N, C-alpha and C positions, 0 to 999 in steps of 0.2 A: 424078262430081265428087270430087276429092280435097281434103278440108278441110286435111289436113296440108300438102299442097303449097301451098295458098293461104296458110296461116300462115307457111310458110317464106318465101314471096315477100314477105309483109308485114314479116317480121323483117329481111330483107335490105334492103328499100327504106326501111323506117322504123325504124331501130335506136333512135331516141329514144323510141319507144313500146313498147320491148321487153317490159317487165313486163306492160303492159296486154294486148298481143297474146298473150303466152305463158299468161297466167292468165285469159283470157276463154273461156267455153265457146261453141261453135258448134253449134247444134241445128237440125236440119231440122224445119220445121213447115209442112205444106201449107196450113194455115189462114191463114198470113201471105201477103198479096198478093205482096210481093217480099222485103223484109228489114226488120228493125227490132231494137231493143234495149230492155231494161228497165234498163239501166245496169250490168248484170252479165253477162248472157248475150246473144249475138246469135242471133236466130232468122231463118231464111231459108226461102224456098220453093224446094225443090230443082229443080222443073221450070223456074222462072224463071232460077235461077242457071246451070243447064245449057244454057239457050238463048242465053247471051251469051258473048262471047269471054273468054279468060283475063285480058286487061288490064281488061275491064269488070268481071269478078269482083273483081279487085284493087281497083278503084275503089269498088265497092259495099261490100266489107268494110272497106276503109280508112275510108270515110265513117262506118260504124257504130262502128269503133274510136275515131274522133275524138269522137263523141258521148259515149263512155264516158270517154275520156282527159281531156276538158275539162269533165266533170261537167255537161254541158248539161241533162240531165234535171232535176237537183235545183237547178240555178241558174235554172230557169224559174219557180220559186215567186214569186208577187207580180208577175209580168209579164204583159203581153198575150201570151197563148200563141201566137196566130197569127203575130204579128210576131216573137216569139222563135224560132219554128220557121223562119221565112223567114231571119232573121238568121243563125242557126247554120248552116243548110244552105248559104246563099249563100257564107259565109266559108269553110267547109270545102271546098265544091266548087271555089271559086276557087283555093285552094292545091293541091288534088289535080290540078286542070287544069294549073296551073303546073308541077307535077312530071311532066307528060307523060302522065298517065292520061286515057284517053278518057271523058268524062262520058257517062253513059247518057241517052238521049233522054228529054226531058220533065222533067229535074230542075231545081231552082232554079238559074238561071245569071244572076248579076248581076256583070259584069266588075269594076266598081269595088269590090266587096267585098274584093278582094285587098289593099286599103289599110287594112282595118279588122280589129280584133278583134271577137268576137261581141257584146260589150257595147257597143262603139262603133257597130257596125252597127245594133244594136237601138235605140239612142238616136236615130240618124239616121232610121230608119223610123218611130219613135214621133213625132218632131217633124213629119215629113211627114204622118202620119195626123192629128195635131192640127190642122195647118194646113188640111188638106182639110175638117175638120169644123167649122171656125170659121164662125159665121153671117155672112152678108154684110150688114154694117151701114153700108156706105158709100153706099147708094142706087143708083139705076139708073145714075148717072154713072160708077160704078166697075165696072160689070158687064163692059164691053168689055175693060178692063185685066186683070181677074181671069181672063177667058176666055183672053186671050193668054198669061198666066202658066201657066194650066192646060194650054194646048196645048204650051207649051215643055217641060213635064215629062211629056207624055202617054206617051212611049215607056217611061220608067221606071215610071210608075204602072201601065201596062198589064202590065209584067213582074211587078210586085208583086201586082196583082190576080189575074193568072193563077196565080202561085205560091201565093198564099193559097188560091185556089179549089182548086188541085190538092192542096194539103196537106190542106184540109178534106175534100175528096171522097175522098182516099186513106185518111184515118182512118176515114171513114164506111164506105167499101167494105170496109176490113179488119175493122171491127167486124161488119158484116153477114156477111162471109165466115166469121168465127169462129162467129157465131150459127147460120149455115146448117150449118157443120161439125158443131156439137153436136146439131142437131135433125135431121140427115140430109136436108137440102134437096136439090133437084135439082142434079146435078153440072154440067149445062150452065150454070146460073146462076152457079155458083161460078167456072167457067172464064172466063166473060165478064167478071166483076168483076175477077178477077186479071189478065186481059189489060189491062183499063183501068188497073190499078195499076202497070203496067210503067213503070220510070223514076223511081219515087218510093219512098223508104223510108217506112215507116209510123211515126208518132209516137203511135199509139193506145195504146201500152203505158206511156207516160210518166206519165199520171195515176195508174194503178194502182201503178206503182213508187213514186211519191211517197207515196201512201196507205199502202203496205206499210212504207215507211221510218218514217212517223209511228207506225204501230202497233208496230213493233219498239222504237222509242224510248220509247213509252209503257209497253210491257211491261217494259223494263229499268228504267224509273223506278219502276214499282209493285213489282217484285220485288227491285230492288237487285242488287248484284253481290257481296254478302257471302259469305263462305266458311263453310259450315255444317260445323263440325268433327264434330258428332255424326253427321251424315249420311255424312261421309267415312269415319268409323270403322266405321260399319255396312257401308258399301260394301267396305271392306277386309276385314272379317270374312267377308262373303259370298264374297269372292274366295278367302280362305284356306280356307273350308269346301269350295270346289270345286276344290281343288288337284289332286285325283285326275283331273279331266278336263283333262288337259294341252293337248290340241289346242284345246279351246274357249277356254282361257285365252290361248293364243298367238294365236288369231284375234282375241281382244279387244284384245291389245296391238298387233297389226297395224292394227286399225281405229283405235285411238287414235293410232298413229304417223301414219296417213294424215290423220286429222283435224288433228293438229298441223302437218303439212306444208301442208295446205290453209289453215290459219289464217295461217301464216307467209307463204305466197304471196299471200294476200288482203291481208295487212298491207303487203307490198312493193308490190302493185298500187295500194293506196289512197295510199301515200306518193308514188308516181309521179303519180297523178291530181292530188294536191294540188300537186305541183311544176309540172306542166304547166299547170294552171289558173292558178297565180300568174304563170307566164311569159306566158300568153296565146297565142292562135293564131299571130300574126305571128312572135313571137320563137321559139316552139317549132319551127315549120317552118324557120326560118332556121338554128337549131342542128342540126336533123335533117339539113339539106343538108350542113352542115359535117362531121357525123359520117359520112354516107354517102360523101362524097368522100375523107375520110381513110382509111376502111376499104378502099375500092376501090384507092386509090393504093398502100397497103401490099401488098395481094394481087397487084396487077398488077406491082409491082416484084419481088416474090418470084418470080412465075411467069416474068417476062422474064429474070431473072438466073440462074436455075438452070442447072446443067450437065445436059444430057440423057443423057450416057453413063452406063451402069451396068456395073460390072465384077464380078469375082469375088473381089476383095481387100477387106480391111478395114483401115482406118487405125488404129482404136481410139484415135483422138485425143480429148482432152477438149474439149468445145465449151461456151463460156460464153454463156449467154443471159441478158441483163439487161433490166430495164424491161419485164417481161412484160405487166403491166397486166391489165385486164379488158375485156370487151365483152359486149354483149347476145348471147344465144345465136343461132346460125344455125339451130339445130335444136331442136324441142320434145322435149328429152331425156326428160322424164317420161312422155310418151306412147310414145316409141320403145323405151325400155328395158323389158325384161321384169321383172316383179316376182318375181325369183328370190330367195326368202328361205329360209334354212335353219331348220328347226324343231328346233334343238338348244339352245334357251335355256330357262331355268327360273328360278323364284323361288329365291333363295339365303338361307339363314338364318345364314351364317357371320358376317356383320356386322349381323345383325338387331338392332333396338333396341326398347325398350319405352317407349311414350308413353301416359300416362294409363291404364296397365294393358292396352294393346293392343299385341300384337307386330306390328312393322312389318317386312315382308320387303323385300329389295332385289332388283331385277332386275339381274342381272349385265351383260346385254348386250341392247340393244333390237334386234330383227331388222330388217335393212335389206337392200335389194337389193345384190348385189355385182357390180362391174364391173372387168374387167382391160383395160387399154389399152396397146397397143404403138405407139410413135411411130417413124416412118421418119426416121432421122437420117443417111441416106446422103449422098453428095456432091451429089446433086441437090436437097437440101433446105437452103435458106439460113436465116439467123437469123430473117428476117421471117416466113417460112412456118412455121417451127417455133414461133415466138411465137404465131401464130394457132392452131396445134394446142393449145398449152398453155392459151390463154384458154378454149377449149372444154372442156378438162379441168376447169377451175375451175367451169364451168357444170354439168358432169356431177356434180361433187362435191356440189352442192346437192340431188341426187336419190338418190345412191347411195354406198355404200362404194366406194373407188377404189384400185387399184394401177396404177402406171405404170412402163413399161419402154421401152427404146429398142433399135433394131436397125439394122444395115446388112447385112452378110453373116453376122453372128452376133448373137445376143440377149445383152444385157448385164445381165439380171436385173431383177426387179420391186422397186419401192419402195412401201411402203404410205403412202397420202396421208391425213392426218387433217384438215388444214385447208389453206387456200390458201397459207400461208407455206411449206408443204412443197413445193408446186409451184414457188414462187419460188426455193427453195434446191436444186432438183434438179440433179444432175450428169449431163451428157449425154456420150455417147461415140459415135463413128461416123466418118463422113466417107468411107467406102469405097463399094463397090458396093451393090446391093440384092438380097437373097435372101428372098423371101416365105415360103419353107419355114421359115426361122429364125423368122419372125414367128408363123406359125400353130402351130409346135411349142412355142412359149413358153407358150401358154395351158394352164391347168390344167383338167382335164375337168369338175370339179364346178362351175365358174363358167359360168353361162348367158350373161351379158352379156360379149361379147368385141368389142372395137373396135380397128380398125386405121386410124390416120391416115397418109396417104401421098399422094404425087403420082402413084402408079400406074406409075412409070417402071421396070418390070421385068417379066419373065415371070411369069404366074400359076402358083401351085402346082397340082399335079394332085390333091392330097389335099383332099377336101371339108372345109369348115369352116363352121360356123354362126356367122358373125361379121358385124359391121356394118363395111363398108368406107367410110370418109369420104375421098373423093378430091378434093384441091384441084388444079385444073388441067384442061386440055382433054383429057387422055388418058382414053379410055373403056376400062374393064376389064370382064371377064366371068369372075369367079372361080367355082369349083365350090361351089355352096351359098352361103348367106348373103344379105346385102342390101347394095346399093351406093347411096350417096348422093353425087352429084357436086356439089361447090361449085366450079364451073368459071368460067374467065375470061370465056367467052362469055356465060354467064348474068349475071354481074355487070356486064359491059360493056353488055349490053342494058338492065339496070335503071338504070344510071347514065349512059347515053349522052348525055343532055342536058347534064349537068354537065361531062363530058369535052370535048364539042365546044365548049361555051362557054369553057372554060378555054384550049383550044388556039387559039381564034380571038381571045382577049382580049376577049370580050364577056360581058355580064351579062344575065341573064334578067329 
């Protein structure tokens, strides 16, 4: 099983959930019956996931992403947990089913949930439960009428009871499975329980996640978030006293950089969760469908309108690309790019200051991965396709230092990118044929992260190059060395086939 591949499928199919998908961890955990989440991490049983189809895998992980994106775990506080579990599962599954994903056998499946947000569905289920629990005070004369009403709702009640029972048994089985895993119980017993759990995600982690959140809040309340200047001064003195150990200091800075990046990504993820929770499930899935259709239409237009011929001449014409905009990443760049960091940074005392008698050194440059990107600007690349190249460049900039250049039959030089405005103001040249030798010869040897954005419409170079080839379109390439990632029309068409067919027939789903 390839988790990165699954995340890419989720990012393409659900661009509206981009930050949640990109910043959620996926961890294999055999003790979990099928899959589950604690609100931050998705845990899955690798044996179960490998036993189902790719589309079913997408359903399972999209289901867990929705629990995180809509904050279902922490919104469960103060509610009837069994009913809340059924409400959230039924609503999420209904929308995923509408998106064309095959729901896994045995999951909560209430068709009418498509008309509700989770809160609305929960209130409906709660009212039905209260009605069922009301004592019969109307005497024997009303028994027959009540029986008829009960019979009329029998099918839905059966589904709710079955779902509730399944949810409870799933949680109990998962709890037992974890206990057996810890105590070294018989493997056959574990296998039997996991097989029974197929088709249900486990909610057994929810209570622990809520408890952990309360503990963290209490800890912050007790300790406060005040800034201890004396402690910071001492920490700085300790660092200065260890300046001779340059490698150790640089490793510390790398760790701090990684922590800062994690905090920033967690902040972005939490902001998206808040936005999606406020929108609600119905509106979010509606907006996601619009975003998916727009993304596909742009790429299909680019791929359909490109000229397939490639020559040996260069036009060297200036190409104006406006309204580049942004998009959710098609690729998890942070995982893909190598952490190539130069260890030539050091503390500098040129502009050092003295505060309260303590010398404060300034770090001249924080070490970051470096990436060089070359963009195919030949005649087969139109503005729409180039615009999509540039949006991904903006996403890469969040993870790495970036230099960008363009080529057709010759390379036009790199431009250092410091922020997204530099990408918006880039000048592009090209319009001729395509020569990949010009592209691979443009890279500097010291840079480990080398990326080529192209449609692949030219002969591959014979020189080996350890680069990442991002290919938009149906052309399959096989370069010597490196890694190829295809963002092809066939893949996107398959993911969005329901929307395209509905649009062409003038129908709505």
